[in-house]
KEMIKE-720553 format. One record per residue (C-alpha): residue number from 1; z, y, x; residue in one letter. Coordinates in pm, 1 decimal. Each point is the difference from the previous one (the first is absolute). Example, Ala and Ser with C-alpha at 12.3 -4.5 7.8 and 13.67 -1.06 7.14 Angstrom:
2
<site 1 <780.0 -450.0 1230.0> a> <site 2 <-66.0 344.0 137.0> s> 
END
This chain:
357
<site 1 <-8608.0 16582.9 11169.8> m> <site 2 <298.0 -131.4 -199.1> i> <site 3 <90.1 -231.2 288.2> i> <site 4 <-28.8 292.9 243.2> g> <site 5 <230.6 206.7 -219.8> g> <site 6 <256.8 -280.2 -21.9> l> <site 7 <-7.5 -51.3 375.9> l> <site 8 <52.3 370.9 55.4> l> <site 9 <292.9 6.9 -243.3> i> <site 10 <153.3 -297.2 183.6> a> <site 11 <-36.7 194.6 326.3> c> <site 12 <170.3 301.3 -158.8> f> <site 13 <295.1 -216.3 -110.1> i> <site 14 <30.7 -157.8 345.3> f> <site 15 <-17.0 340.1 168.4> l> <site 16 <255.8 142.0 -241.4> g> <site 17 <244.8 -279.9 83.3> v> <site 18 <-49.1 66.9 371.8> l> <site 19 <67.9 371.7 -48.2> l> <site 20 <321.4 -65.9 -194.6> i> <site 21 <133.7 -250.6 252.3> r> <site 22 <-111.3 204.3 301.5> d> <site 23 <233.5 291.0 -74.0> q> <site 24 <310.7 -207.2 69.1> s> <site 25 <-135.1 -238.5 263.2> n> <site 26 <-102.1 257.4 260.2> h> <site 27 <343.1 164.3 -14.1> k> <site 28 <138.0 -310.1 168.9> q> <site 29 <-180.1 99.9 320.5> n> <site 30 <194.8 321.2 56.6> e> <site 31 <305.3 -107.0 204.7> a> <site 32 <-64.6 -183.2 329.2> a> <site 33 <8.2 36.1 378.0> e> <site 34 <-237.6 264.3 135.3> n> <site 35 <-231.3 12.5 301.2> f> <site 36 <70.1 165.6 333.8> s> <site 37 <-291.0 162.2 185.1> l> <site 38 <118.0 -158.3 326.2> e> <site 39 <-89.1 -342.6 -139.5> e> <site 40 <-355.6 97.5 -104.8> i> <site 41 <-321.8 24.8 198.2> s> <site 42 <-324.3 133.5 -148.1> v> <site 43 <-334.3 -175.6 50.7> i> <site 44 <-325.6 190.4 -58.1> i> <site 45 <-319.1 -198.6 67.6> p> <site 46 <-314.0 209.5 17.7> y> <site 47 <-373.1 -20.3 59.5> k> <site 48 <-227.5 305.4 5.6> n> <site 49 <249.4 219.9 -186.0> e> <site 50 <-58.5 324.4 191.6> a> <site 51 <-52.6 182.4 -328.6> q> <site 52 <337.9 -103.1 -144.1> h> <site 53 <234.2 -44.3 297.2> l> <site 54 <70.1 372.9 57.9> p> <site 55 <147.2 33.4 -352.2> q> <site 56 <216.4 -308.6 46.0> l> <site 57 <119.8 111.6 342.4> l> <site 58 <79.6 346.2 -131.8> e> <site 59 <211.6 -149.2 -278.5> s> <site 60 <181.0 -217.1 256.6> l> <site 61 <67.0 302.6 222.4> s> <site 62 <157.2 184.7 -293.1> k> <site 63 <253.0 -274.5 -72.4> q> <site 64 <365.1 100.5 24.6> k> <site 65 <84.1 -353.1 114.2> q> <site 66 <-207.4 -274.7 158.5> l> <site 67 <43.5 -379.3 25.9> p> <site 68 <62.6 -193.8 319.7> s> <site 69 <-368.0 -12.0 102.4> a> <site 70 <-348.4 65.7 -135.5> i> <site 71 <-265.1 -247.6 113.7> y> <site 72 <-368.2 94.1 -26.2> f> <site 73 <-237.3 -295.3 45.8> v> <site 74 <-363.0 77.6 81.2> n> <site 75 <-244.0 -254.6 -142.2> d> <site 76 <-298.0 85.2 223.3> y> <site 77 <-65.2 351.5 -130.2> s> <site 78 <-332.6 145.7 108.5> t> <site 79 <84.7 360.7 -87.3> d> <site 80 <271.9 224.8 150.1> i> <site 81 <284.1 -161.0 -198.7> s> <site 82 <159.5 -156.9 308.4> a> <site 83 <-3.9 331.2 187.3> a> <site 84 <168.8 174.7 -293.1> i> <site 85 <272.7 -265.0 -15.5> v> <site 86 <51.8 -13.5 378.3> d> <site 87 <44.5 377.5 11.1> t> <site 88 <259.7 -6.9 -279.4> w> <site 89 <191.3 -290.1 157.9> c> <site 90 <9.7 180.7 334.2> a> <site 91 <172.0 291.5 -174.0> q> <site 92 <232.0 -208.7 -217.3> n> <site 93 <233.8 -247.8 172.2> p> <site 94 <21.4 -227.1 -306.3> k> <site 95 <-375.4 -49.9 -11.3> g> <site 96 <-141.9 -319.5 151.5> v> <site 97 <-376.7 -41.3 41.0> s> <site 98 <-136.2 -356.4 6.8> i> <site 99 <-360.4 -113.4 41.2> h> <site 100 <-97.7 -344.8 -125.0> l> <site 101 <-85.1 -260.3 259.6> d> <site 102 <-360.9 -116.5 14.4> h> <site 103 <70.5 -335.1 -168.6> e> <site 104 <155.2 172.6 -302.0> l> <site 105 <-155.1 212.3 -273.5> n> <site 106 <64.9 113.7 -356.7> g> <site 107 <290.4 159.2 -184.0> k> <site 108 <197.7 -322.7 -29.4> k> <site 109 <-14.8 -59.2 373.9> a> <site 110 <90.0 364.1 64.2> a> <site 111 <310.3 -25.5 -216.9> l> <site 112 <117.2 -321.3 167.2> r> <site 113 <-61.9 141.1 346.8> r> <site 114 <259.2 270.2 -70.4> a> <site 115 <237.8 -227.1 -194.9> i> <site 116 <34.5 -235.0 296.7> y> <site 117 <80.6 294.9 227.9> e> <site 118 <250.7 200.8 -203.6> l> <site 119 <373.1 -67.6 33.3> s> <site 120 <132.6 139.0 -328.4> t> <site 121 <112.6 -206.0 -297.9> e> <site 122 <-250.9 158.9 -239.1> y> <site 123 <-351.5 138.0 23.6> f> <site 124 <-178.2 246.7 -225.9> l> <site 125 <-378.8 -18.7 -32.1> t> <site 126 <-197.0 316.7 -73.7> l> <site 127 <-373.9 56.0 -29.8> d> <site 128 <-160.7 252.9 230.7> a> <site 129 <-136.3 205.6 -290.9> d> <site 130 <333.2 76.1 -171.3> v> <site 131 <229.2 301.2 11.4> q> <site 132 <377.4 7.9 -39.9> l> <site 133 <230.7 260.0 -150.6> s> <site 134 <220.9 189.9 247.1> e> <site 135 <314.8 -186.6 -103.7> n> <site 136 <-160.9 -345.1 -21.0> y> <site 137 <215.2 -168.3 266.1> f> <site 138 <314.9 183.1 -109.0> s> <site 139 <-42.6 -142.6 -350.9> v> <site 140 <-92.7 -342.4 140.4> l> <site 141 <360.9 -35.8 119.6> t> <site 142 <105.1 1.7 -367.6> k> <site 143 <-230.9 -284.6 -98.7> v> <site 144 <179.8 -324.6 -80.0> k> <site 145 <-52.6 -292.9 233.5> k> <site 146 <-206.6 -309.5 -66.6> a> <site 147 <-214.3 -233.7 207.0> k> <site 148 <-306.2 181.2 -134.2> l> <site 149 <-12.0 345.7 -160.1> v> <site 150 <-325.8 105.4 -164.8> i> <site 151 <-1.0 378.3 32.4> l> <site 152 <-216.9 226.8 -218.5> p> <site 153 <-349.1 112.7 91.0> v> <site 154 <-142.0 302.4 -181.2> l> <site 155 <-370.2 72.9 -30.5> m> <site 156 <-86.1 368.0 21.2> n> <site 157 <-284.2 117.9 -225.5> a> <site 158 <-231.2 278.7 115.2> t> <site 159 <-247.4 -0.3 -292.5> s> <site 160 <-29.0 -101.8 -364.4> t> <site 161 <-159.3 -330.6 96.2> l> <site 162 <260.9 -79.9 263.6> s> <site 163 <265.2 88.0 -259.9> r> <site 164 <-134.7 -290.6 -207.9> f> <site 165 <12.2 -229.1 305.0> f> <site 166 <355.3 103.4 88.7> s> <site 167 <115.1 -43.5 -362.5> l> <site 168 <-118.6 -359.8 8.5> e> <site 169 <179.5 -56.6 333.1> y> <site 170 <327.7 151.6 -122.9> h> <site 171 <-33.4 -184.9 -332.4> y> <site 172 <-9.5 -338.4 170.9> f> <site 173 <280.8 96.7 238.4> n> <site 174 <212.0 107.3 -297.6> a> <site 175 <-72.5 -334.2 -169.0> f> <site 176 <83.8 -182.7 323.6> n> <site 177 <336.3 178.4 6.2> f> <site 178 <57.2 -84.7 -366.5> l> <site 179 <-52.6 -375.4 47.2> v> <site 180 <154.6 -22.1 347.8> s> <site 181 <334.2 -130.5 -130.3> n> <site 182 <-192.7 -304.4 -120.5> y> <site 183 <-285.9 -23.7 250.6> y> <site 184 <-138.0 251.1 249.4> t> <site 185 <-376.0 11.8 -17.7> l> <site 186 <-88.4 213.8 300.2> s> <site 187 <117.4 179.0 311.6> a> <site 188 <-172.2 259.4 214.7> s> <site 189 <5.4 -20.3 378.4> g> <site 190 <-40.6 377.6 -1.6> a> <site 191 <377.9 26.9 -54.1> n> <site 192 <185.5 -327.2 42.9> l> <site 193 <344.7 -70.3 150.3> l> <site 194 <53.9 -352.8 132.2> v> <site 195 <276.6 -196.4 173.2> e> <site 196 <-149.5 -133.5 323.0> k> <site 197 <193.7 -330.0 15.6> t> <site 198 <-99.4 -98.0 -353.1> s> <site 199 <-360.8 95.9 63.5> f> <site 200 <-24.0 -216.5 309.5> l> <site 201 <163.3 -291.2 -184.1> a> <site 202 <-242.5 -6.9 -295.1> v> <site 203 <-319.8 157.0 134.6> d> <site 204 <-302.7 -205.4 -108.0> s> <site 205 <-247.8 188.7 218.4> y> <site 206 <-178.3 -319.2 107.2> h> <site 207 <-111.8 -60.8 -360.2> t> <site 208 <-169.8 336.9 -47.9> h> <site 209 <-72.9 141.3 346.6> k> <site 210 <-371.6 -48.5 -69.2> h> <site 211 <27.5 273.5 -264.4> l> <site 212 <3.5 352.0 141.8> c> <site 213 <192.5 142.2 -295.5> s> <site 214 <287.2 -89.1 -232.0> g> <site 215 <285.8 11.8 252.8> d> <site 216 <231.3 158.2 -259.3> d> <site 217 <-99.3 -244.1 -275.3> y> <site 218 <64.0 -309.1 212.6> f> <site 219 <326.1 143.7 136.9> l> <site 220 <133.2 51.9 -352.9> l> <site 221 <-102.0 -350.4 -107.3> r> <site 222 <169.5 -150.0 308.9> d> <site 223 <328.0 173.0 -86.7> f> <site 224 <-26.0 -102.6 -366.7> q> <site 225 <-78.7 -360.9 84.8> q> <site 226 <312.3 -22.2 217.7> h> <site 227 <212.0 190.0 -256.3> k> <site 228 <91.6 280.1 240.8> l> <site 229 <146.2 318.9 -146.5> s> <site 230 <-253.6 270.7 -78.4> h> <site 231 <-44.3 283.7 -245.2> y> <site 232 <-226.3 289.3 -94.4> v> <site 233 <146.2 342.6 76.6> s> <site 234 <-47.4 271.4 -259.7> n> <site 235 <105.8 296.3 214.7> n> <site 236 <-298.6 227.6 59.4> f> <site 237 <197.9 186.2 268.1> n> <site 238 <-78.3 -295.2 228.5> v> <site 239 <-363.7 -22.5 -105.5> s> <site 240 <-302.7 12.1 225.8> a> <site 241 <-287.5 211.3 -132.9> t> <site 242 <-366.4 -74.3 54.7> t> <site 243 <-312.5 163.6 -139.5> n> <site 244 <-192.8 -173.9 -274.9> s> <site 245 <-363.8 -89.3 51.4> v> <site 246 <-227.9 260.5 -157.5> t> <site 247 <-318.9 -191.0 -86.2> h> <site 248 <-74.1 -287.8 -237.7> w> <site 249 <-167.7 -203.1 275.3> k> <site 250 <307.7 16.9 224.3> d> <site 251 <231.6 -67.4 -294.3> y> <site 252 <-186.2 -314.0 -109.4> l> <site 253 <-22.9 -127.5 355.4> k> <site 254 <373.8 51.4 50.9> q> <site 255 <104.4 -159.3 -328.6> r> <site 256 <-229.3 -300.4 43.6> i> <site 257 <148.3 -52.9 346.3> r> <site 258 <352.1 12.0 -145.4> w> <site 259 <-96.6 -241.1 -277.1> f> <site 260 <-167.1 -248.1 231.7> k> <site 261 <290.4 -28.6 241.8> k> <site 262 <191.1 -206.3 -259.1> t> <site 263 <-280.7 -241.0 -86.9> e> <site 264 <119.6 -359.2 -16.8> g> <site 265 <358.4 95.5 83.3> l> <site 266 <148.4 79.1 -341.2> k> <site 267 <311.4 -190.1 -111.2> n> <site 268 <124.8 -47.5 -355.5> r> <site 269 <184.8 332.1 -29.6> e> <site 270 <-286.0 195.6 153.2> e> <site 271 <-248.9 -170.1 -229.8> t> <site 272 <206.4 76.4 -312.1> i> <site 273 <41.1 366.8 90.4> l> <site 274 <-365.2 23.7 103.2> g> <site 275 <-112.2 -136.2 -337.1> v> <site 276 <236.0 244.5 -172.0> f> <site 277 <-148.6 297.3 187.1> i> <site 278 <-356.6 -106.2 -76.8> l> <site 279 <84.5 -56.5 -366.4> t> <site 280 <189.8 328.4 -24.7> y> <site 281 <-301.4 202.4 114.7> f> <site 282 <-302.2 -206.1 -105.9> l> <site 283 <125.1 -67.0 -354.8> s> <site 284 <-50.6 369.6 -65.2> v> <site 285 <-378.8 -35.2 38.5> l> <site 286 <-62.2 -115.8 -361.1> p> <site 287 <211.4 290.9 -126.5> l> <site 288 <-200.0 246.2 207.1> i> <site 289 <-323.1 -143.6 -138.9> l> <site 290 <141.1 36.4 -352.9> l> <site 291 <92.9 358.3 77.2> l> <site 292 <-350.5 75.7 127.2> i> <site 293 <-160.5 -163.1 -303.3> s> <site 294 <220.1 199.1 -238.7> g> <site 295 <180.6 -305.8 -142.1> n> <site 296 <379.8 -30.4 -26.3> l> <site 297 <37.1 334.6 175.3> i> <site 298 <362.4 52.4 -104.6> l> <site 299 <103.7 -350.0 111.1> f> <site 300 <-179.4 33.4 335.4> s> <site 301 <153.3 341.4 70.1> v> <site 302 <344.1 -132.3 -96.6> l> <site 303 <-24.4 -294.8 242.7> i> <site 304 <-131.8 218.2 283.2> l> <site 305 <276.7 250.6 -69.0> g> <site 306 <261.8 -275.7 11.8> l> <site 307 <-142.3 -125.9 328.5> q> <site 308 <19.5 350.8 145.1> s> <site 309 <360.8 30.2 -119.7> y> <site 310 <94.6 -328.4 169.3> l> <site 311 <-167.6 121.3 318.9> a> <site 312 <211.0 314.7 -18.1> h> <site 313 <312.3 -215.4 -41.9> r> <site 314 <-95.7 -204.9 305.8> i> <site 315 <-27.3 318.7 205.1> f> <site 316 <339.0 127.1 -118.5> t> <site 317 <153.3 -293.2 190.4> h> <site 318 <-210.1 67.5 310.9> y> <site 319 <81.7 309.9 203.9> e> <site 320 <-293.8 199.8 130.5> i> <site 321 <-24.1 376.7 66.1> p> <site 322 <-67.4 213.4 -312.5> p> <site 323 <-349.7 97.1 114.6> l> <site 324 <-98.1 -366.6 18.3> a> <site 325 <134.0 -77.1 -349.9> q> <site 326 <-285.8 -58.0 -247.5> p> <site 327 <8.6 180.7 -334.3> n> <site 328 <-70.3 -146.5 -344.0> g> <site 329 <-367.1 98.4 -3.3> l> <site 330 <-56.9 -156.8 342.9> e> <site 331 <155.7 -325.6 -120.3> f> <site 332 <-222.5 -3.6 -308.4> l> <site 333 <-320.6 66.3 196.6> v> <site 334 <103.2 -256.1 259.9> f> <site 335 <54.4 -274.8 -258.0> h> <site 336 <-341.6 68.5 -152.2> i> <site 337 <-189.3 0.0 330.2> l> <site 338 <190.8 -247.3 214.2> y> <site 339 <-94.5 -322.2 -185.8> p> <site 340 <-365.2 66.4 93.0> f> <site 341 <98.8 74.3 360.4> v> <site 342 <211.5 -315.1 21.9> l> <site 343 <-280.7 -208.7 -145.6> l> <site 344 <-237.6 142.6 262.2> t> <site 345 <243.1 -89.7 279.4> i> <site 346 <40.8 -355.8 -130.0> l> <site 347 <-374.2 -60.3 -32.8> i> <site 348 <-85.5 149.6 339.1> r> <site 349 <278.7 -193.7 171.3> s> <site 350 <-165.2 -323.2 -114.6> i> <site 351 <-343.8 76.6 141.3> f> <site 352 <76.5 220.9 298.1> e> <site 353 <129.4 -106.0 337.5> k> <site 354 <212.5 289.8 114.1> e> <site 355 <69.9 48.1 367.9> s> <site 356 <365.0 34.8 94.8> w> <site 357 <134.7 334.0 112.2> k> 
END
């Protein structure tokens, strides 16, 4: 327990240093050349998304400005998704409906099918289950240029349980933003802006095409390996919003899938930050056990309170809408419960073979 406490204190010190240095470092990203919508095409791969596509299409129809083209790529949908998309494209001249050829399948193939066809300098990938704010593309023109821009994805909570799930998601995204000046841990293909020429030059598709997921993870690692410019955007006005899962079974399945996509691929930086995250959360377990047993109550509450305060500080650097901002009580409950959840995910990921999405 003493070792766990020392490890946790070391994590607090490391996190505190990051927070202090972060305030000045991210200000360096403010002045740069911006994007033009004429040089951007959108790619939306989909498969059996009839339930979500109408909301996405409605948010696209409400946009005050649109990019050069919007490509929808059908990955052998068996529901009415293709009919929904074809109808929208027939009514909107910038919509392009593509159906995968018989020798191709999967999200990665769908993305590359559109990438090879588009003529713009940049492409923006969106998931079929997201929604965009009405001024999304107007604000996108104010985003600074890079070879790869990791745009925010917000998870909408519809219940108390999904609020817990979305807090975890936003927590890790906030941490990713915090450490991104040193090393970017993750990117989401649900809202990702990429320079086409650079993508084609470094794409390592042949090394992971047997995996049906992880397109965003491998894309980020390709750009990092070749030292191409990239950054994490912190402007929630260009965020894509998706609904959180609502049941424990779906949550565990999703998180195990996310965890497994990186198996065997971690480099030094990713390993160091991964160990830090595990230590930061799992070192709290002995303190929670002490709290339950009635021993060292004041010390345990103090450490948990400090952890909640640091979490609040992380979120002050990460812009999300006020309704999505966790409060102090939510942070405290999260830090008590999440170590057990994380431990469950780790154990199940060892013994379970999850199917890819």
